C-alpha positions as YAML, in Angstrom:
chain: A
units: angstrom
residues:
- id: 1
  name: MET
  ca: [0.00, 0.00, 0.00]
- id: 2
  name: LEU
  ca: [1.32, 3.45, -0.94]
- id: 3
  name: THR
  ca: [1.52, 5.97, 1.84]
- id: 4
  name: ILE
  ca: [1.03, 9.68, 1.42]
- id: 5
  name: TRP
  ca: [4.80, 10.18, 1.71]
- id: 6
  name: SER
  ca: [5.61, 7.70, -1.02]
- id: 7
  name: ILE
  ca: [3.04, 9.29, -3.33]
- id: 8
  name: ALA
  ca: [4.47, 12.74, -2.61]
- id: 9
  name: SER
  ca: [8.00, 11.45, -3.25]
- id: 10
  name: LEU
  ca: [6.96, 9.97, -6.59]
- id: 11
  name: LEU
  ca: [5.26, 13.21, -7.55]
- id: 12
  name: CYS
  ca: [8.35, 15.27, -6.67]
- id: 13
  name: LEU
  ca: [10.58, 12.87, -8.56]
- id: 14
  name: SER
  ca: [8.38, 13.08, -11.66]
- id: 15
  name: ILE
  ca: [8.39, 16.88, -11.56]
- id: 16
  name: THR
  ca: [12.15, 17.24, -11.15]
- id: 17
  name: THR
  ca: [12.92, 14.65, -13.82]
- id: 18
  name: SER
  ca: [10.37, 15.86, -16.36]
- id: 19
  name: PRO
  ca: [11.68, 17.00, -19.75]
- id: 20
  name: SER
  ca: [10.52, 20.57, -19.12]
- id: 21
  name: TRP
  ca: [12.45, 20.78, -15.84]
- id: 22
  name: ALA
  ca: [15.54, 19.34, -17.53]
- id: 23
  name: GLY
  ca: [15.17, 21.84, -20.39]
- id: 24
  name: PHE
  ca: [14.86, 24.70, -17.95]
- id: 25
  name: GLN
  ca: [17.96, 23.61, -16.05]
- id: 26
  name: GLU
  ca: [19.87, 23.27, -19.33]
- id: 27
  name: GLY
  ca: [18.72, 26.76, -20.26]
- id: 28
  name: LEU
  ca: [20.04, 28.17, -16.98]
- id: 29
  name: THR
  ca: [23.35, 26.39, -17.55]
- id: 30
  name: ALA
  ca: [23.55, 27.84, -21.05]
- id: 31
  name: LEU
  ca: [22.92, 31.32, -19.62]
- id: 32
  name: GLU
  ca: [25.66, 30.87, -17.04]
- id: 33
  name: GLU
  ca: [28.04, 29.76, -19.78]
- id: 34
  name: GLY
  ca: [27.12, 32.75, -21.95]
- id: 35
  name: ASN
  ca: [25.49, 30.63, -24.65]
- id: 36
  name: TYR
  ca: [22.44, 32.83, -25.13]
- id: 37
  name: THR
  ca: [21.37, 31.30, -28.43]
- id: 38
  name: LYS
  ca: [21.14, 27.86, -26.81]
- id: 39
  name: ALA
  ca: [19.37, 29.31, -23.77]
- id: 40
  name: VAL
  ca: [16.76, 30.95, -25.99]
- id: 41
  name: SER
  ca: [16.17, 27.71, -27.89]
- id: 42
  name: LEU
  ca: [15.67, 25.84, -24.61]
- id: 43
  name: PHE
  ca: [13.52, 28.48, -22.89]
- id: 44
  name: THR
  ca: [11.25, 29.29, -25.86]
- id: 45
  name: PRO
  ca: [9.07, 26.15, -25.87]
- id: 46
  name: LEU
  ca: [8.74, 26.32, -22.08]
- id: 47
  name: ALA
  ca: [7.83, 30.01, -22.20]
- id: 48
  name: GLU
  ca: [5.29, 29.39, -24.95]
- id: 49
  name: ASP
  ca: [3.72, 26.76, -22.66]
- id: 50
  name: GLY
  ca: [3.32, 29.43, -19.97]
- id: 51
  name: ASN
  ca: [6.36, 28.80, -17.74]
- id: 52
  name: PHE
  ca: [6.88, 32.24, -16.16]
- id: 53
  name: LYS
  ca: [10.47, 31.49, -15.16]
- id: 54
  name: ALA
  ca: [11.33, 30.67, -18.77]
- id: 55
  name: GLN
  ca: [9.43, 33.80, -19.87]
- id: 56
  name: PHE
  ca: [11.49, 35.93, -17.48]
- id: 57
  name: ASN
  ca: [14.75, 34.38, -18.67]
- id: 58
  name: LEU
  ca: [13.83, 34.91, -22.33]
- id: 59
  name: GLY
  ca: [13.10, 38.53, -21.51]
- id: 60
  name: LEU
  ca: [16.51, 38.75, -19.88]
- id: 61
  name: CYS
  ca: [18.26, 37.29, -22.94]
- id: 62
  name: TYR
  ca: [16.59, 39.76, -25.31]
- id: 63
  name: HIS
  ca: [16.93, 42.67, -22.86]
- id: 64
  name: LYS
  ca: [20.65, 42.20, -22.25]
- id: 65
  name: GLY
  ca: [21.26, 41.67, -25.95]
- id: 66
  name: LYS
  ca: [24.08, 39.22, -25.40]
- id: 67
  name: GLY
  ca: [24.99, 36.97, -28.29]
- id: 68
  name: GLY
  ca: [23.40, 39.30, -30.84]
- id: 69
  name: LEU
  ca: [19.91, 38.84, -29.41]
- id: 70
  name: ASN
  ca: [19.18, 42.50, -28.64]
- id: 71
  name: ASP
  ca: [15.43, 42.91, -29.14]
- id: 72
  name: PRO
  ca: [13.82, 45.25, -26.59]
- id: 73
  name: GLN
  ca: [10.28, 44.72, -27.93]
- id: 74
  name: ARG
  ca: [10.60, 40.96, -27.57]
- id: 75
  name: ALA
  ca: [12.14, 41.40, -24.10]
- id: 76
  name: ALA
  ca: [9.18, 43.54, -23.04]
- id: 77
  name: MET
  ca: [6.74, 40.99, -24.40]
- id: 78
  name: TRP
  ca: [8.28, 38.13, -22.38]
- id: 79
  name: TYR
  ca: [8.67, 40.27, -19.26]
- id: 80
  name: ARG
  ca: [5.02, 41.32, -19.53]
- id: 81
  name: LEU
  ca: [3.88, 37.70, -19.66]
- id: 82
  name: ALA
  ca: [5.99, 36.74, -16.62]
- id: 83
  name: ALA
  ca: [5.06, 39.95, -14.79]
- id: 84
  name: GLY
  ca: [1.37, 39.20, -15.33]
- id: 85
  name: LYS
  ca: [1.94, 35.92, -13.50]
- id: 86
  name: GLY
  ca: [3.44, 37.73, -10.53]
- id: 87
  name: ASP
  ca: [7.20, 37.41, -11.12]
- id: 88
  name: PRO
  ca: [8.68, 40.42, -9.25]
- id: 89
  name: ARG
  ca: [11.92, 40.37, -11.26]
- id: 90
  name: ALA
  ca: [9.95, 40.63, -14.51]
- id: 91
  name: GLN
  ca: [7.74, 43.35, -13.02]
- id: 92
  name: TYR
  ca: [10.84, 45.32, -12.00]
- id: 93
  name: ASN
  ca: [12.57, 44.89, -15.38]
- id: 94
  name: LEU
  ca: [9.40, 45.86, -17.23]
- id: 95
  name: GLY
  ca: [9.20, 48.95, -15.03]
- id: 96
  name: LEU
  ca: [12.78, 49.82, -16.02]
- id: 97
  name: MET
  ca: [11.91, 49.44, -19.68]
- id: 98
  name: TYR
  ca: [8.99, 51.85, -19.28]
- id: 99
  name: MET
  ca: [11.22, 54.32, -17.41]
- id: 100
  name: LYS
  ca: [13.76, 54.30, -20.23]
- id: 101
  name: GLY
  ca: [11.37, 53.84, -23.14]
- id: 102
  name: ALA
  ca: [13.24, 50.68, -24.19]
- id: 103
  name: GLY
  ca: [11.07, 48.35, -26.28]
- id: 104
  name: VAL
  ca: [7.97, 50.20, -25.07]
- id: 105
  name: GLY
  ca: [6.97, 53.83, -25.05]
- id: 106
  name: GLU
  ca: [8.41, 55.86, -22.19]
- id: 107
  name: ASP
  ca: [5.64, 55.89, -19.59]
- id: 108
  name: TYR
  ca: [6.38, 56.76, -15.97]
- id: 109
  name: SER
  ca: [2.89, 55.82, -14.88]
- id: 110
  name: GLN
  ca: [3.32, 52.28, -16.25]
- id: 111
  name: ALA
  ca: [6.81, 52.10, -14.75]
- id: 112
  name: GLY
  ca: [5.35, 53.03, -11.37]
- id: 113
  name: ARG
  ca: [2.60, 50.44, -11.75]
- id: 114
  name: TRP
  ca: [5.11, 47.63, -12.36]
- id: 115
  name: PHE
  ca: [7.52, 48.84, -9.68]
- id: 116
  name: LEU
  ca: [4.64, 48.93, -7.19]
- id: 117
  name: GLN
  ca: [3.66, 45.34, -7.95]
- id: 118
  name: ALA
  ca: [7.24, 44.15, -7.46]
- id: 119
  name: ALA
  ca: [7.74, 46.37, -4.40]
- id: 120
  name: GLN
  ca: [4.66, 44.96, -2.70]
- id: 121
  name: GLN
  ca: [6.29, 41.53, -2.97]
- id: 122
  name: GLY
  ca: [9.39, 42.79, -1.17]
- id: 123
  name: TYR
  ca: [11.61, 43.36, -4.22]
- id: 124
  name: ALA
  ca: [14.07, 45.92, -2.81]
- id: 125
  name: ARG
  ca: [15.22, 47.49, -6.09]
- id: 126
  name: ALA
  ca: [11.61, 48.18, -7.02]
- id: 127
  name: GLN
  ca: [11.00, 49.65, -3.56]
- id: 128
  name: TYR
  ca: [13.95, 51.99, -4.03]
- id: 129
  name: ASN
  ca: [12.83, 53.07, -7.52]
- id: 130
  name: LEU
  ca: [9.32, 53.65, -6.24]
- id: 131
  name: SER
  ca: [10.69, 55.85, -3.46]
- id: 132
  name: ILE
  ca: [12.47, 57.98, -6.08]
- id: 133
  name: MET
  ca: [9.30, 58.21, -8.18]
- id: 134
  name: TYR
  ca: [7.26, 59.43, -5.21]
- id: 135
  name: ASN
  ca: [10.04, 61.79, -4.14]
- id: 136
  name: GLU
  ca: [10.25, 63.37, -7.60]
- id: 137
  name: GLY
  ca: [6.62, 63.02, -8.68]
- id: 138
  name: LEU
  ca: [7.49, 60.80, -11.65]
- id: 139
  name: GLY
  ca: [4.48, 58.72, -12.66]
- id: 140
  name: ARG
  ca: [3.30, 58.84, -9.05]
- id: 141
  name: PRO
  ca: [1.88, 61.79, -7.16]
- id: 142
  name: LEU
  ca: [4.53, 63.74, -5.30]
- id: 143
  name: ASN
  ca: [4.40, 62.21, -1.83]
- id: 144
  name: TYR
  ca: [7.38, 62.52, 0.49]
- id: 145
  name: SER
  ca: [5.84, 60.28, 3.12]
- id: 146
  name: LYS
  ca: [5.42, 57.38, 0.67]
- id: 147
  name: ALA
  ca: [8.89, 58.07, -0.73]
- id: 148
  name: MET
  ca: [10.40, 57.72, 2.72]
- id: 149
  name: GLN
  ca: [8.36, 54.60, 3.53]
- id: 150
  name: TRP
  ca: [9.43, 52.83, 0.33]
- id: 151
  name: ASN
  ca: [13.01, 53.91, 0.87]
- id: 152
  name: PHE
  ca: [12.99, 52.42, 4.38]
- id: 153
  name: ARG
  ca: [11.56, 49.18, 3.03]
- id: 154
  name: ALA
  ca: [14.32, 49.00, 0.42]
- id: 155
  name: LYS
  ca: [16.87, 49.65, 3.13]
- id: 156
  name: ARG
  ca: [15.33, 46.98, 5.36]
- id: 157
  name: ASN
  ca: [15.49, 44.53, 2.46]
- id: 158
  name: GLY
  ca: [19.19, 45.20, 2.02]
- id: 159
  name: PHE
  ca: [19.29, 47.58, -0.93]
- id: 160
  name: VAL
  ca: [22.40, 49.70, -0.33]
- id: 161
  name: LYS
  ca: [21.31, 52.71, -2.38]
- id: 162
  name: GLY
  ca: [18.28, 52.90, -0.12]
- id: 163
  name: LYS
  ca: [20.62, 53.40, 2.82]
- id: 164
  name: ASN
  ca: [22.50, 56.16, 1.05]
- id: 165
  name: ASN
  ca: [19.49, 57.94, -0.39]
- id: 166
  name: LEU
  ca: [17.83, 58.73, 2.94]
- id: 167
  name: ASP
  ca: [19.91, 61.88, 3.35]
- id: 168
  name: HIS
  ca: [18.80, 63.16, -0.06]
- id: 169
  name: LEU
  ca: [15.06, 62.80, 0.50]
- id: 170
  name: GLY
  ca: [14.91, 65.75, 2.90]
- id: 171
  name: PHE
  ca: [12.30, 64.67, 5.42]
- id: 172
  name: THR
  ca: [11.69, 65.93, 8.93]
- id: 173
  name: ARG
  ca: [9.72, 63.01, 10.39]
- id: 174
  name: THR
  ca: [11.55, 60.59, 12.61]
- id: 175
  name: LEU
  ca: [12.28, 56.97, 11.81]
- id: 176
  name: ALA
  ca: [9.87, 55.89, 14.53]
- id: 177
  name: ASP
  ca: [7.03, 57.78, 12.81]
- id: 178
  name: PHE
  ca: [7.59, 55.89, 9.59]
- id: 179
  name: TYR
  ca: [7.93, 52.49, 11.17]
- id: 180
  name: LYS
  ca: [4.63, 53.05, 13.00]
- id: 181
  name: SER
  ca: [2.85, 53.63, 9.70]
- id: 182
  name: ASP
  ca: [4.50, 50.66, 7.97]
...
């Protein structure tokens, strides 16, 4: 008789030895080795099947443009798919693309939207960028309190620029005030 543990073990074994998992791992290895063409060929069928990790990595390949694969529109497309599934790295990178107008039209409001989604998941770089957007009124309403709060979150999550930027935000409230409202 199969126990719950043996069924769970078989399920885990089948997932980690499935062809899609092996293809994804091979794709990561190809990325690490700098073989972007091979990585794209391995990630593409997985991404087309809806694998958000493969979608993110395809976006990265086309975004970074390594190996002659520079295609910002394609990068944005793959990031958007992964971002729509909740991947904070894809949300952050898509926000950067909107900030710079790379592969998409420059749109600070859209950048702020994607940074906010990533920031709410604890992605420190997005938290830092969101603090700057609130501090400068870029795509977000000018709001020093929110700028400071997001900056503190970035700092708390280990983003070094967040630590250095606190002096430049120019606030008068105390740290205790902001942690109370967090």
